[in-house]
C-alpha positions as CSV (number, residue, x, y, z in Angstrom):
1,M,36.5,17.1,-17.9
2,S,34.3,15.2,-15.1
3,S,34.2,11.4,-15.5
4,P,33.6,9.0,-12.4
5,I,36.7,7.1,-13.4
6,L,39.0,10.1,-12.4
7,A,38.2,10.0,-8.6
8,P,39.8,6.3,-8.0
9,A,43.2,7.4,-9.9
10,A,43.6,10.3,-7.9
11,V,42.6,8.4,-4.5
12,L,45.6,6.0,-6.0
13,I,47.7,8.8,-6.3
14,A,47.2,10.4,-2.9
15,W,47.4,7.1,-1.5
16,S,50.7,6.4,-3.1
17,M,52.0,9.8,-1.2
18,V,50.7,8.2,1.8
19,M,52.9,5.4,1.3
20,W,55.8,7.6,0.6
21,G,55.1,9.4,3.9
22,W,55.4,6.4,5.6
23,L,58.1,5.2,4.2
24,L,60.4,8.2,5.0
25,V,58.8,8.3,8.5
26,T,60.1,4.8,9.0
27,R,63.4,4.9,7.5
28,I,64.3,8.1,9.2
29,R,63.7,6.7,12.5
30,S,65.3,3.6,12.0
31,F,68.6,5.1,10.8
32,K,70.3,6.0,14.2
33,A,69.6,2.2,15.5
34,A,70.9,1.1,12.1
35,G,74.3,3.7,12.4
36,V,73.1,5.3,9.5
37,D,74.3,8.8,8.8
38,L,73.2,10.6,6.0
39,K,76.1,13.4,6.3
40,T,78.4,10.4,5.7
41,A,76.7,8.2,3.3
42,K,78.6,6.7,0.5
43,K,78.7,8.9,-2.6
44,G,75.7,7.7,-5.2
45,A,74.3,5.5,-2.6
46,R,70.8,4.5,-3.4
47,G,67.6,3.1,-1.1
48,V,68.1,-0.2,-2.6
49,D,71.7,0.3,-0.6
50,L,69.9,0.1,2.7
51,E,68.5,-3.5,2.3
52,A,71.5,-4.9,4.3
53,V,71.2,-2.4,7.0
54,L,67.8,-2.1,7.7
55,P,65.4,-4.4,9.0
56,P,63.1,-5.9,6.8
57,E,59.6,-4.5,8.4
58,V,61.3,-0.9,7.5
59,M,62.2,-1.8,4.1
60,W,58.5,-3.4,3.3
61,K,57.1,0.2,2.9
62,S,59.9,1.5,0.5
63,H,59.3,-1.9,-1.3
64,N,55.5,-1.1,-1.6
65,Y,56.1,2.6,-2.9
66,N,58.2,1.3,-5.9
67,H,55.4,-1.2,-6.4
68,L,53.2,1.5,-6.9
69,M,55.3,3.5,-9.2
70,E,55.0,0.7,-11.4
71,Q,52.2,-1.1,-12.5
72,P,49.6,1.6,-11.2
73,T,51.3,3.7,-14.1
74,L,49.3,1.9,-16.7
75,F,46.2,2.4,-14.6
76,Y,46.5,6.2,-14.6
77,A,47.0,5.8,-18.4
78,V,44.1,3.6,-19.0
79,V,41.9,5.6,-16.8
80,M,42.8,8.6,-19.0
81,I,41.9,6.8,-22.2
82,L,38.6,5.6,-20.9
83,A,37.6,9.1,-19.6
84,L,38.8,10.8,-22.7
85,A,36.7,8.4,-24.7
86,G,33.7,9.0,-23.0
87,Y,33.7,5.5,-20.9
88,G,34.4,6.6,-17.4
89,E,31.3,5.9,-16.0
90,G,29.5,2.4,-14.8
91,L,31.1,-0.7,-15.0
92,N,34.4,0.9,-15.9
93,A,34.7,3.1,-12.7
94,Q,33.7,0.3,-10.6
95,L,36.6,-2.0,-12.0
96,A,39.1,1.2,-11.5
97,W,37.6,1.8,-7.8
98,G,38.0,-2.0,-7.3
99,Y,41.7,-1.5,-8.4
100,T,42.2,1.3,-6.2
101,V,40.8,-0.3,-3.0
102,L,42.7,-3.3,-3.9
103,R,46.2,-2.0,-4.0
104,I,45.7,0.3,-1.4
105,V,44.6,-3.1,0.9
106,H,48.0,-4.7,-0.7
107,S,49.9,-1.8,0.2
108,L,48.7,-2.1,3.8
109,W,49.3,-5.8,3.8
110,Q,52.6,-5.9,2.5
111,A,53.8,-2.8,4.9
112,T,52.9,-4.6,7.9
113,I,52.1,-8.5,7.6
114,N,53.7,-9.4,4.5
115,T,53.0,-12.6,3.7
116,V,53.4,-13.7,0.3
117,P,50.1,-16.0,-0.8
118,V,47.7,-13.2,0.5
119,R,49.9,-10.6,-0.8
120,F,49.9,-12.3,-4.4
121,L,46.2,-12.6,-4.2
122,L,45.7,-8.9,-3.8
123,F,48.1,-8.3,-6.6
124,L,46.1,-11.1,-8.9
125,L,42.7,-9.5,-8.3
126,S,43.9,-5.6,-8.8
127,S,45.5,-7.0,-11.9
128,L,42.3,-8.5,-13.1
129,C,40.5,-5.5,-12.8
130,L,43.5,-3.7,-14.9
131,I,43.3,-6.4,-17.7
132,A,39.5,-5.7,-17.6
133,L,39.8,-2.1,-18.2
134,S,42.4,-2.4,-20.8
135,L,40.2,-4.4,-22.7
136,H,37.7,-1.8,-22.6
137,A,40.2,0.7,-23.6
138,V,41.0,-1.0,-26.6
139,M,37.2,-1.6,-27.3
140,A,36.4,2.0,-26.9
141,T,39.1,3.2,-28.8
142,L,38.8,0.8,-32.1
């Protein structure tokens, strides 16, 4: 199956892997300075346990990666619905690209500067794209 709407979804998946790599490299580099030794880590410890140990700038990458595992899962489902229903072109493909680009800019902003008003605006704009795509998916399937 070939549908233009699949490309932005694939790009956002690839971007999620870039963010995973960025958070991994950033964390590993900061472990020594923070006195974190994975060999002696508490049994059952989780990434969230690093919040009190690592600087906020290091954790921002992790926070964003987690965000990319949340709302975008709805985006992937909507993209698949629209592609399968034959509505993956035109405005829907443009909205999907808008969502993807805004999420990437959101990631870069959150991982580096992380001021909330701009981050919220980027999230809001991407959410509006997703809402429009969701409505189109409902209309395409009813």
